[in-house]
Each structure stands twice: as structure tokens, then as C-alpha cells.
C-alpha positions in Angstrom: -1.8 -33.4 -19.1 0.5 -31.7 -16.5 -1.7 -33.2 -13.8 -1.2 -36.7 -15.2 2.6 -36.1 -15.3 2.5 -34.8 -11.7 0.5 -37.8 -10.6 3.0 -40.2 -12.2 6.0 -38.7 -10.3 5.2 -40.8 -7.2 5.7 -43.9 -9.4 9.3 -42.9 -10.4 12.2 -44.7 -8.7 13.0 -43.1 -5.4 14.3 -45.8 -3.0 17.5 -46.6 -4.9 20.8 -47.9 -3.8 22.7 -44.9 -5.2 20.2 -42.4 -3.4 20.5 -44.3 -0.1 24.3 -44.3 -0.1 24.4 -40.6 -1.1 21.8 -39.7 1.6 23.8 -41.6 4.3 27.0 -39.8 3.3 25.5 -36.4 3.3 23.7 -37.2 6.6 27.0 -38.2 8.1 28.5 -34.7 7.2 25.4 -33.0 8.7 25.7 -35.1 11.9 29.3 -34.1 12.4 28.4 -30.5 11.8 25.6 -30.7 14.3 27.8 -32.2 16.9 30.4 -29.5 16.3 27.9 -26.6 16.7 25.7 -28.4 19.2 28.4 -29.0 21.7 29.6 -25.4 21.3 26.4 -23.5 21.4 23.4 -25.9 21.5 22.4 -24.9 18.0 21.5 -27.8 15.8 20.0 -27.6 12.2 18.0 -29.9 10.0 20.1 -28.8 7.0 17.5 -29.9 4.6 18.4 -27.2 2.0 22.1 -28.0 2.0 21.4 -31.7 1.9 19.2 -31.3 -1.3 21.9 -29.1 -2.8 24.7 -31.6 -2.0 22.6 -34.4 -3.4 22.1 -32.6 -6.7 25.7 -31.6 -6.9 27.0 -35.2 -6.2 24.8 -36.7 -8.9 25.6 -33.9 -11.4 29.4 -34.4 -10.8 29.3 -38.2 -11.2 28.3 -38.6 -14.9 27.3 -42.3 -14.8 24.9 -41.5 -11.9 23.2 -38.3 -13.0 21.1 -40.0 -15.6 17.4 -39.9 -14.7 18.2 -38.4 -11.3 14.7 -36.8 -10.6 13.5 -34.2 -8.1 11.5 -36.9 -6.2 14.6 -39.0 -5.8 16.4 -36.0 -4.4 13.5 -35.6 -1.9 14.4 -39.1 -0.7 18.1 -38.2 -0.5 17.5 -35.1 1.6 14.9 -36.9 3.8 17.5 -39.6 4.6 20.2 -37.0 5.3 18.0 -35.1 7.7 17.1 -38.3 9.6 20.8 -39.0 10.1 22.0 -35.5 10.7 19.5 -34.5 13.5 20.5 -37.5 15.7 22.7 -35.5 18.1 19.6 -33.4 19.2 17.0 -36.2 18.9 19.0 -38.5 21.2 20.0 -35.8 23.6 23.7 -36.2 22.9 24.4 -32.4 23.0 22.4 -31.7 26.0 20.8 -34.5 28.1 23.5 -37.1 28.1 26.3 -34.5 28.8 24.1 -33.1 31.6 23.9 -36.5 33.2 27.5 -37.5 32.7 29.2 -34.1 33.4 27.0 -32.2 35.9 24.9 -34.7 37.8 26.3 -35.0 41.3 26.5 -38.4 43.1 23.9 -37.2 45.6 21.5 -36.4 42.8 22.1 -39.8 41.2 21.7 -41.9 44.3 25.5 -42.2 45.0 26.3 -43.2 41.4 28.3 -41.6 38.6 26.9 -42.2 35.2 29.4 -42.8 32.4 27.4 -44.6 29.6 29.2 -47.0 27.3 28.9 -46.8 23.6 26.5 -49.7 23.6 24.4 -48.1 26.4 24.2 -45.0 24.3 23.0 -46.9 21.3 20.3 -48.6 23.4 19.2 -45.2 24.8 19.1 -43.7 21.2 17.1 -46.7 20.0 14.5 -46.0 22.7 14.0 -42.4 21.7 14.3 -42.8 17.9 11.0 -44.0 16.5 7.8 -43.1 18.3 7.9 -39.5 17.0 8.3 -40.8 13.4 5.3 -43.0 13.5 3.2 -40.2 15.2 4.1 -37.8 12.4 2.6 -40.0 9.9 -0.7 -39.8 11.7 -0.6 -36.0 11.5 0.2 -35.7 7.8 -3.2 -35.6 6.4 -4.5 -33.1 8.9 -1.8 -30.5 8.8 -0.5 -30.9 5.2 -3.5 -32.0 3.2 -6.5 -30.5 5.0 -5.1 -27.4 6.7 -2.3 -26.9 4.3 0.1 -25.3 6.8 2.9 -23.5 5.0 6.0 -25.2 6.6 8.3 -22.4 5.3 11.5 -24.5 5.3 9.8 -27.5 3.7 8.4 -25.1 1.1 11.8 -23.5 0.5 13.4 -26.9 0.1 10.8 -27.9 -2.5 11.5 -24.7 -4.4 15.2 -25.2 -4.3 14.9 -28.8 -5.6 12.4 -27.7 -8.4 14.9 -25.0 -9.5 17.8 -27.4 -9.5 16.0 -30.0 -11.5 14.0 -27.6 -13.7 10.7 -29.2 -12.6 7.5 -27.9 -11.2 6.0 -27.8 -7.7 2.4 -28.6 -6.9 1.3 -25.0 -7.0 3.0 -24.4 -10.4 1.3 -27.5 -11.7 -2.2 -26.4 -10.5 -1.5 -22.9 -12.0 -1.1 -24.3 -15.4 -3.8 -27.0 -15.4 -5.7 -26.7 -18.7 -6.9 -28.7 -21.7 -3.8 -29.6 -23.8 -4.7 -32.8 -25.8 -1.7 -32.3 -28.1 0.8 -32.3 -25.3 2.5 -35.7 -24.7 2.7 -37.1 -21.2 6.2 -38.5 -21.8 7.4 -35.1 -22.8 6.1 -33.7 -19.5 7.6 -36.5 -17.5 11.0 -35.8 -19.0 10.9 -32.4 -17.4 11.7 -33.9 -14.0 14.9 -35.5 -15.1 18.3 -33.9 -14.4 19.4 -34.6 -17.9 16.7 -32.3 -19.3 17.8 -28.8 -18.5 15.3 -26.1 -19.4 17.8 -24.1 -21.4 21.4 -22.8 -21.6 20.5 -20.2 -19.0 19.6 -22.9 -16.5 22.9 -24.7 -17.1 24.8 -21.4 -16.7 23.0 -20.6 -13.5 23.8 -24.0 -12.1 27.5 -23.6 -12.9 27.6 -20.2 -11.3 25.9 -21.5 -8.1 28.3 -24.5 -7.8 31.2 -22.1 -8.2 29.9 -19.9 -5.4 29.3 -23.0 -3.2 32.9 -24.0 -3.9 34.3 -20.6 -2.9 32.3 -20.3 0.3 33.0 -23.9 1.3 36.8 -23.3 0.7 36.8 -20.1 2.7 35.1 -21.8 5.7 37.3 -24.9 5.4 40.5 -22.8 5.2 39.5 -20.8 8.3 38.8 -24.0 10.2 42.3 -25.3 9.5 44.1 -22.1 10.1 42.2 -21.3 13.4 43.0 -24.8 14.6 46.7 -23.9 14.6 46.3 -20.3 15.5 43.7 -20.3 18.3 43.9 -16.5 18.6 41.6 -16.3 15.5 38.8 -17.8 17.6 38.7 -15.0 20.1 39.7 -11.6 18.7 39.6 -8.8 21.4 37.6 -6.4 19.2 36.4 -4.3 22.1 39.7 -4.1 24.0 41.7 -6.4 26.2 39.9 -5.4 29.4 36.4 -6.4 28.1 38.0 -9.5 26.5 39.6 -10.8 29.7 37.1 -9.7 32.3 33.8 -10.1 30.5 34.4 -12.4 27.5 33.6 -9.8 24.8 35.5 -11.3 21.9 34.7 -11.7 18.2 35.1 -15.0 16.5 34.8 -14.5 12.8 33.8 -18.1 12.1 32.3 -18.4 8.6 30.0 -21.1 9.8 28.4 -18.8 12.4 28.0 -16.1 9.8 26.3 -18.7 7.6 24.0 -19.7 10.4 23.2 -16.0 11.0 22.2 -15.7 7.3 19.9 -18.7 7.7 18.4 -17.4 11.0 17.6 -13.9 9.7 18.3 -10.5 11.1 15.4 -10.4 13.6 16.4 -13.6 15.4 20.1 -12.8 15.6 19.2 -9.2 16.8 17.2 -10.7 19.6 20.3 -12.9 20.4 22.5 -9.8 20.4 20.1 -8.1 22.7 20.3 -11.0 25.1 24.1 -11.0 25.0 24.3 -7.2 25.7 21.7 -7.6 28.5 23.4 -10.6 30.1 27.1 -10.1 29.5 27.1 -6.3 29.3 24.7 -5.4 32.1 23.5 -8.1 34.4 26.6 -10.3 34.8 28.9 -7.2 35.5 26.3 -5.9 38.0 26.0 -9.3 39.8 29.8 -9.4 40.0 30.0 -5.8 41.3 27.4 -6.5 44.0 29.1 -9.7 45.1 26.2 -11.9 44.1 28.4 -13.8 41.6 32.0 -13.4 42.9 33.6 -16.0 40.7 35.1 -15.7 37.2 32.7 -14.3 34.8 32.5 -17.5 32.8 32.0 -19.8 35.9 28.8 -21.8 35.7 28.6 -22.2 39.5 29.4 -18.9 41.2 30.3 -16.6 38.3 28.3 -14.1 36.2 27.5 -16.8 33.6 26.0 -19.0 36.1 24.0 -16.1 37.6 22.5 -14.9 34.3 21.7 -18.4 33.2 18.7 -18.5 35.6 17.4 -15.2 34.1 17.8 -16.7 30.6 15.8 -19.7 31.8 13.0 -17.6 33.1 12.8 -15.7 29.8 12.7 -19.0 27.8 10.3 -20.8 30.1 7.9 -17.9 30.3 7.9 -17.4 26.5 7.4 -21.1 25.9 4.6 -21.5 28.4 2.6 -18.6 26.9 3.2 -19.7 23.4 2.3 -23.3 24.4 -1.1 -22.1 25.8 -1.9 -19.9 22.8 -0.9 -22.6 20.2 -3.0 -25.1 22.1 -6.1 -22.9 22.0 -5.5 -22.0 18.3 -5.0 -25.7 17.4 -8.3 -26.7 19.0 -10.2 -23.9 17.3 -8.4 -24.6 13.9 -9.4 -28.3 14.0 -13.0 -27.5 14.9 -13.4 -24.9 12.2 -11.7 -27.1 9.6 -14.3 -29.8 10.3 -17.2 -27.3 9.9 -15.7 -26.0 6.6 -15.3 -29.5 5.3 -19.0 -30.3 6.1 -20.2 -27.0 4.4 -18.0 -27.7 1.3 -19.5 -31.2 0.9 -23.1 -29.9 1.2 -22.4 -27.1 -1.3 -20.8 -29.6 -3.7 -23.7 -32.0 -3.6 -26.4 -29.3 -4.0 -24.9 -27.0 -6.7 -23.4 -29.0 -9.6 -25.0 -30.6 -12.6 -23.3 -34.0 -13.2 -23.1 -35.6 -16.7 -23.9 -39.3 -16.8 -20.4 -40.2 -18.2 -18.5 -38.8 -15.2 -17.1 -41.6 -13.0 -14.5 -42.2 -10.2 -11.6 -42.0 -12.7 -12.5 -38.4 -13.7 -10.1 -35.7 -12.6 -9.9 -31.9 -13.1 -8.1 -30.4 -16.1 -9.4 -26.8 -15.9 -12.1 -24.8 -14.2 -13.5 -21.3 -14.0 -16.8 -19.6 -13.2 -18.4 -20.8 -16.5 -17.2 -24.4 -16.9 -15.3 -27.4 -15.5 -13.3 -29.6 -17.9 -12.7 -33.1 -16.6 -10.4 -35.9 -17.9 -11.4 -39.5 -17.7 -8.1 -41.5 -17.4 -9.9 -44.8 -18.1 -11.3 -43.7 -21.5 -9.0 -40.8 -22.4 -12.0 -38.5 -22.9 -12.9 -35.0 -21.8 -16.2 -33.8 -20.4 -17.4 -30.2 -19.9 -19.6 -29.4 -16.9 -21.6 -26.3 -16.2 -21.6 -25.5 -12.4 -24.2 -23.3 -10.9 -21.6 -21.7 -8.6 -17.9 -21.8 -7.8 -18.0 -24.3 -4.9 -17.5 -27.4 -7.1 -14.6 -25.7 -8.8 -12.8 -25.1 -5.6 -13.6 -28.6 -4.3 -12.2 -30.3 -7.4 -9.0 -28.3 -7.2 -8.5 -29.3 -3.6 -9.3 -32.8 -4.6 -6.2 -32.8 -6.8 -4.3 -31.5 -3.8 -5.5 -34.2 -1.6 -5.5 -37.3 -3.8 -2.8 -36.8 -6.6 -1.1 -40.1 -5.7 -2.3 -43.6 -5.4 -2.8 -43.9 -1.6 -2.9 -47.7 -1.6 0.5 -47.8 -3.2 2.3 -44.8 -1.7 0.8 -44.3 1.7 1.6 -46.2 4.9 -1.3 -48.3 6.1 -2.9 -47.1 9.3 -2.5 -50.4 11.0 1.2 -50.3 10.3 1.4 -46.8 11.9 -0.6 -47.7 14.9 1.3 -50.9 15.6 4.6 -49.1 15.0 3.6 -46.4 17.5 2.7 -49.0 20.1 5.8 -51.0 19.6 8.1 -48.0 19.5 6.6 -46.8 22.8 7.2 -50.2 24.4 10.7 -50.1 23.0 11.3 -46.7 24.6 10.3 -48.1 28.0 12.4 -51.2 27.7 15.5 -49.4 26.4 15.5 -46.6 29.0 15.0 -49.1 31.8 17.9 -51.3 30.5 20.2 -48.3 30.6 19.2 -46.7 33.9 17.5 -49.6 35.6 14.7 -49.3 38.2 15.9 -45.7 39.0 13.4 -44.5 36.3 9.9 -45.7 37.4 7.5 -47.1 34.7 4.8 -44.5 35.4 7.3 -41.7 34.7 8.2 -43.2 31.3 4.6 -43.7 30.4 3.7 -40.2 31.3 6.8 -38.9 29.3 5.6 -40.8 26.1 2.1 -39.4 26.4 3.5 -35.9 26.9 5.8 -36.5 23.9 2.8 -37.3 21.7 0.9 -34.3 22.9 3.9 -32.0 22.5 4.4 -33.4 19.0 1.1 -32.0 17.8 2.0 -28.6 19.2 5.6 -28.7 17.9 4.4 -29.7 14.4 1.8 -27.0 14.3 4.2 -24.3 15.5 6.8 -25.4 12.9 4.1 -25.5 10.2 2.9 -21.9 11.0 6.2 -20.2 12.1 9.0 -22.4 10.9 10.2 -22.7 14.5 10.0 -26.1 16.3 10.1 -25.0 20.0 11.8 -28.2 21.1 13.9 -26.4 23.7 10.8 -24.8 25.2 9.0 -28.1 25.0 11.8 -29.7 27.0 11.5 -27.1 29.7 7.8 -27.4 29.9 8.1 -31.2 30.3 10.6 -30.6 33.1 8.1 -28.3 34.8 5.3 -30.9 34.6 7.5 -33.7 35.9 8.5 -31.5 38.8 4.8 -32.0 39.8 4.5 -35.7 38.9 7.7 -36.9 40.7 7.5 -36.6 44.5 9.7 -33.8 45.9 11.4 -36.3 48.3 12.3 -38.8 45.5 16.1 -39.4 45.7 16.4 -39.5 41.9 14.0 -36.6 41.1 16.7 -34.7 39.1 17.7 -37.6 36.9 14.1 -38.6 36.3 13.3 -35.0 35.4 16.1 -34.8 32.8 15.3 -38.2 31.2 11.5 -37.5 31.0 12.2 -34.1 29.5 14.5 -35.7 26.9 11.8 -38.2 25.8 9.3 -35.4 25.3 11.8 -33.3 23.3 12.8 -36.2 21.1 9.2 -36.9 20.0 8.5 -33.3 19.1 11.7 -32.9 17.2 11.4 -36.1 15.2 7.8 -35.4 14.3 8.6 -31.9 13.2 11.6 -32.9 11.1 9.6 -35.6 9.3 6.7 -33.3 8.7 8.9 -30.7 7.0 10.2 -33.4 4.7 6.7 -34.6 4.0 5.7 -31.1 3.0 8.6 -31.0 0.6 7.6 -34.3 -0.9 3.9 -33.3 -1.1 4.8 -30.2 -3.1 7.0 -32.1 -5.5 4.8 -35.2 -5.9 7.1 -37.7 -4.1 5.9 -40.9 -2.4 5.2 -40.5 1.3 6.0 -44.1 1.8 9.5 -43.6 0.3 10.1 -40.7 2.7 8.9 -42.7 5.6 11.4 -45.5 4.6 14.1 -42.9 4.3 13.4 -41.7 7.8 13.5 -45.3 9.2 16.8 -46.1 7.3 18.4 -42.8 8.4 17.3 -43.3 12.0 18.7 -46.9 12.1 22.0 -45.6 10.8 22.0 -42.6 13.1 21.5 -44.6 16.3 24.8 -46.3 15.5 26.8 -43.3 14.2 25.7 -40.7 16.6 26.8 -42.4 19.9 30.2 -43.3 18.2 30.8 -39.7 17.3 29.8 -38.6 20.8 32.4 -40.9 22.3 35.0 -39.7 19.7 34.4 -36.1 20.6 34.7 -36.8 24.3 37.9 -38.8 23.8 39.6 -36.1 21.7 38.5 -32.9 23.3 38.1 -31.7 26.9 34.3 -31.4 27.3 33.3 -29.1 28.9 36.2 -26.8 28.0 37.0 -23.5 26.3 36.0 -24.8 22.9 33.0 -27.0 23.8 31.2 -25.4 26.7 28.1 -27.5 26.2 25.7 -24.8 27.4 22.6 -26.8 26.6 23.7 -29.4 29.1 24.0 -26.7 31.8 20.6 -25.4 31.0 19.1 -28.9 31.3 20.6 -29.6 34.7 20.0 -26.2 36.1 16.4 -26.1 34.9 15.9 -29.5 36.5 17.3 -28.2 39.8 15.2 -25.1 39.6 11.9 -26.8 39.1 12.5 -29.5 41.7 13.1 -26.9 44.4 16.9 -26.4 44.7 18.1 -22.9 45.9 18.9 -20.1 43.6 22.0 -17.8 43.6 21.7 -14.6 45.7 19.0 -12.1 44.5 18.5 -13.8 41.2 14.9 -14.7 41.8 13.7 -11.1 41.7 15.3 -10.6 38.2 13.9 -14.0 37.1 10.4 -12.8 38.1 10.7 -9.5 36.3 12.1 -10.8 33.1 9.7 -13.8 33.1 6.7 -11.4 33.3 8.2 -9.2 30.6 8.9 -11.9 28.1 5.6 -13.7 28.9 3.7 -10.5 28.1 5.7 -10.1 24.8 5.1 -13.7 23.8 1.3 -13.2 24.5 1.3 -10.1 22.2 3.3 -11.7 19.4 1.2 -14.9 19.4 -2.2 -13.3 19.6 -2.2 -10.3 17.2 -3.2 -11.6 13.8 -1.0 -10.9 10.8 -3.7 -8.8 9.0 -3.7 -6.3 12.0 -2.0 -3.0 11.2 0.2 -3.4 14.3 1.6 -6.8 13.3 4.4 -5.2 11.3 5.8 -3.7 14.4 5.9 -7.0 16.3 9.3 -7.7 14.8 10.8 -5.1 17.2 9.7 -7.1 20.2 12.4 -9.5 21.3 11.6 -13.3 21.4 12.3 -14.8 24.8 13.9 -18.0 23.6 16.3 -16.1 21.3 17.2 -13.6 24.0 17.8 -16.6 26.4 20.1 -18.2 23.9 22.1 -15.0 23.5 22.3 -14.7 27.2 23.6 -18.2 28.1 26.1 -18.3 25.2 29.3 -16.3 25.4 29.1 -13.1 23.2 31.6 -14.4 20.5 29.1 -17.0 19.3 26.4 -14.3 18.9 28.4 -11.5 17.3 29.4 -13.6 14.3 25.8 -14.7 13.7 24.7 -11.1 13.9 27.2 -10.3 11.1 25.4 -13.0 9.0 22.0 -11.4 9.8 23.4 -8.0 8.6 24.7 -9.6 5.4 21.2 -11.0 4.8 19.5 -7.7 5.4 21.6 -5.8 2.9 21.7 -8.7 0.4 20.8 -7.1 -2.9 20.5 -10.2 -5.0 16.9 -11.2 -5.8 18.0 -14.8 -6.3 17.2 -16.6 -3.0 18.8 -19.8 -4.2 22.1 -18.0 -4.4 21.6 -16.9 -0.8 21.0 -20.5 0.3 24.1 -21.7 -1.5 26.2 -18.9 0.0 25.2 -19.8 3.5 25.3 -23.5 3.0 28.9 -23.4 1.8 29.9 -21.5 4.9 28.2 -23.9 7.3 29.3 -27.1 5.5 32.9 -26.0 5.2 33.6 -26.2 9.0 31.2 -29.1 9.4 33.2 -31.3 7.1 36.6 -30.0 8.1 35.9 -30.4 11.8 36.4 -34.2 11.3 39.8 -33.4 10.0 40.7 -31.1 12.8 39.5 -33.7 15.3 41.9 -36.1 13.7 44.7 -33.6 14.1 43.9 -33.1 17.7 43.9 -36.8 18.4 47.4 -37.0 17.1 48.5 -34.1 19.3 48.6 -31.4 16.7 
């Protein structure tokens, strides 16, 4: 009867007023956090795990609300929060828009200086907000149901929610499928409710986790307040005053960065540290010594940071192009082989099973092994035992439960709705971008950008599903490279067009990836895909209003770019655009770009082609990732060092409870994220 209980979960209330308000509130906190970290370092997170944790904590703390708060309603909450929180990256407000407003010269903009108003930013955000969402719905059945890509973060979020609520995921339900006529369906359904804790141990564990969350949140919040008044805490000269003043080697013990390092893992932050040492410890000092970058070390134009930026770009672009080609080839073969496997499975099923006359369409699997299959008829509440001649039917029936455990007519979005939504959102994108930038952006460029966005969305979703990394930054660079060919070299607005087109492609891939992670979480917990789609639409509508307002607030309160918010992603966008459209490079940097481009391209080829079952695969972790190295190179060392500390903490974490690890890191990240709004208020009043 567990199967019946799991099937019924999609019918439980999910789109509720209380869940919608909670999701919007949590999403607002995540959005502010992502602005804070995005403008500082370019790092933006979905924060699906902390969102699910906060949703549970809020409902648990408010007694009248916690009744019947289910795991599937929590899926709706975190889906809504993610849709709101990722707005700064999806709409280019931490990279593309600052690049246009802060670094685009009048010559590159046809004699204009772009300073977009709040309403223009909302129109721009509206244009980028929806087509990726509709396209993700089309991909759901292929990547989640048929291919069953793992989506590690979506899987981890489902596990966290199931632990918090004491419920079961899809895998756990299938594991325990068996004939239990004495077990009541209502009793099983009660297991998904918050008010039905498994036992006292579960309650004690919850209280311990919330206590740990409060401690780490408080530590991060306290540091944020104290460092606001004592700025010396942001840049501790751990390696001496000379390296601090001349080469920016400082340590910033920001708890949020440590928490981010825990989330990223030791390999990724080690690659970033390697990039920081390579860029800020070797290449930038060398360029300064040779007179190739005579300015201050942190000068983007003629200093060491501006010089090594091109090398970081070559590493990221080379890594991204190779990974792009490999993933494309793998995707084509994967789809072809999945179609062949499906045909073989159907043939095997039809030829090798003895059917009983009383088995009809309402019959579903209860248990199976090599000797028998027990089926349950939901219409007549009867059980039937079949004797298969082989194991093919058993496997097919089990995957049938995987594919069709919900009422698709009731809980899925009709294909006509998705197709019309995709067409209308694409037209909306063209109209909105043209209304903001006028005829400067030609129609053919926008159409090509949307087509590329849809194509890149497939690659981004597949990469995210297999590796837990959505290469949106690499996708943006690849689109810039393609548009350097599409747009004539003598076009007066080629730089602006290149940036805008790249932003559209990046937005589509990022939105599709975020929604697919959420859909994976919902699939594992039995949530309604339609409810999650509605959550994404509501969150997006709210985000296209809130995100531009917060962008304007940050620009009015802080000096951007400045020592606190260096907006490195914006510099990467503008310089990459200038590079691919033919502008000159700093002295002698092209030789190093070529060398490191070849090196990281070869590394990417090795890491993306050696299968995991190969004996050599365990050593691939020692080969640095080009994108991570590039991020460590274009950010100042203080941002990387704190994250490396987080990776070290994760490596030596002796607690087997991964939920405790998630809670520990979430508290550190959310503490500064929430208090950054308070420090912004203090700054606006002159404190």
C-alpha cells in the first residue's frame, strides 16, 4: 500500500496561501544574499537546501501553521524561493547590466551612456524571465523520467526534506513495495505530515539541528555587523604588510565564504586557490616586473588584475568549449541509445509475460522477483499473481511506477500550454529587449540568441543532471564567441549586441537548470509538477519586480565598482566581448592565453571523456578545472582563501550526518545574507 500512499501525495494541498507567502519571504532573503555575493565575487547559488530547511523551520516554529505541513508542500516552498532568489543572475543584474552601465564606453555604445531606470530594468527582466522555464518543462520527461539523470543537488534536497518530515523518497518507497493488505492507506499518508514525527529520536535530532543553525547563523550575523564598523576585519594581512599592500594577499574570515566553501567542496576550492596562486602569486607580479602591467596590481585597465583577467578568460573559454563539444556528443548518443533500449524493452515485455484475464489498465505493481509479480487492481481492490518467463517484465513494471505514479492529466502541464508559452515568451523577449535598447539590437540577433538559448538549455540541463554544475558562465562566453561571427565586425554596436545576446543565452540555460533541479526534487518526493511550475511562475513574477529594485538600492547605497563590490563578473563580460570582437590585448598576454588555453582544454578533454568505471578516473580530481581556476584568478585572493578554509572543514568533517553539514553551512551563508540588508540600511544613513 506504500505505492498507493506515494501516488496520493500529488493530490495533497501544495499551492496554499501560507506556502506562497513563506516561499516569497525566503526567496527575498536568498535574493539579497545573491546580490551581496554576486556583486562581490560573481558567485550566485540556488540555495534550494537552505530554502527547504527554512521553510520547515518557519512552519515548525509557528504552531497554528505547522499542522498538516507536508513534504510536498515544502517542495512548493523551496521551488518558489529558488525562483525568486536566482533573479540576480538570471536577469544579468550582477554581470551584464553592470557591464553595460559601468564599463561600456560611449564609442562602443554609439555615443550613448546607458543608465537604465528601474522600470526599464523590470522590462528587461521580464524579457529574460520565462522562455527557459517553459523549455524546461519540455525536457522533464526525457532527463528525469526516461534517462533518470541523478541531479545531485535536487536529490540532496529531496533527502533533506524527507528527513525533516520523516517521509520517504521514491527510491525508499520502491524498496519497500510488497503485499501488505493489513496496512491502512490513511496510516501511511499520515507519515508525510509534520505532526507525525517518527519517534522521540527524530524530534531530538530536529531540535539539535535547529540549535546548530541558530548558532552558525548568529556567528555569521555578528561578524557581518562587527566588520561593518571595523573594516579591518575584512582584510587581515595574514601574509605580511608587503604582500597585502602590493599584491592584495589578505585573508577575509567571512563566515559566509567559509559556508560557501563547505558547499562547493575541497576539490573546487582547491582549484580556485591554485588559480589565485597562479594569477596573484606568479603571473601578475611577473607582468608588473616586466612592465607589461605597470599600474596598481588591482587595476582592471593597466594593472596586474587586468592582465591576468585575459588568461583566466582563456582558461574558462577553453574548458567550456571542450566540455560543450563532449557533452553535445554524449547527449546525442545518450538519446539514441535510450530510444533503442526503450524499443527492446517493449519487445521483451510483449513476448515474455503470461497475462491473466483479469489484469486491466488500473493494475499496478506491488511486488516482483524472479518467480512472481504481484499486482494490485485499484478499481476492485484485488490482488493478482503473475508468473513471468524472465525478468524483463519485472523491470518494466517497476519503471512504470517510476514514470506514471501521478495522474498526468491532473498534475502535468498540457503540451499545448508549454508550446504556446514558449512561443509567447520568446516574442516577449524580443519586444522587451527592443523597448529597452531600441533598434540598436537588430531582430536577427535576438532571434539567434533565443535559438541558442534553447540549444544551450539542453546542454546546461544535462551537465547539471550529470555533474551538479550548470556551466552558465561558460555558456555565456560561448554565445559571445558565436555572436562575434554573427555580428559584422564593422557594426558600431557590436560590443553591446554581443553582451545582450550572451545574456539571453545564459538566462535560458540558468532558468531551465534551476527548474529541472526542483522538478527532480519533486519527482523523488511525489510532488505535483504542475504545482512546481506554478511556483516558478509566481516566483519569477515577484522576482522581476524585486530584483531591479534591489539592484538600484545597492547602487544608491554603495560605490559600485568599489573596494567592497568589485563586480568582477561584469568585467569578465565586457572584456570577453572586446576580446572576441577583435579589440587589442595587453602586451604579451596572448602568448600566455594560448598556452593556458591549450593546457586547460586538454585537461577538460581528459576529465570529460574518461568514464567513471576506469581505474584512472579516481585520479582526475587532481587535475584542475579551468572554470574554477579562472574564477580564482579574476577574484582577489581574500575571497578564495576563506572558501578554501570551508573546503578544509568539509574534508575533515568527521560527522556522518550530512544533514548537520548542510545546516552548518546554511547558517553561515544565510547569516550574512539576511544581515546585509541591515548593514545596507546603516550605510544609507551614513553609519
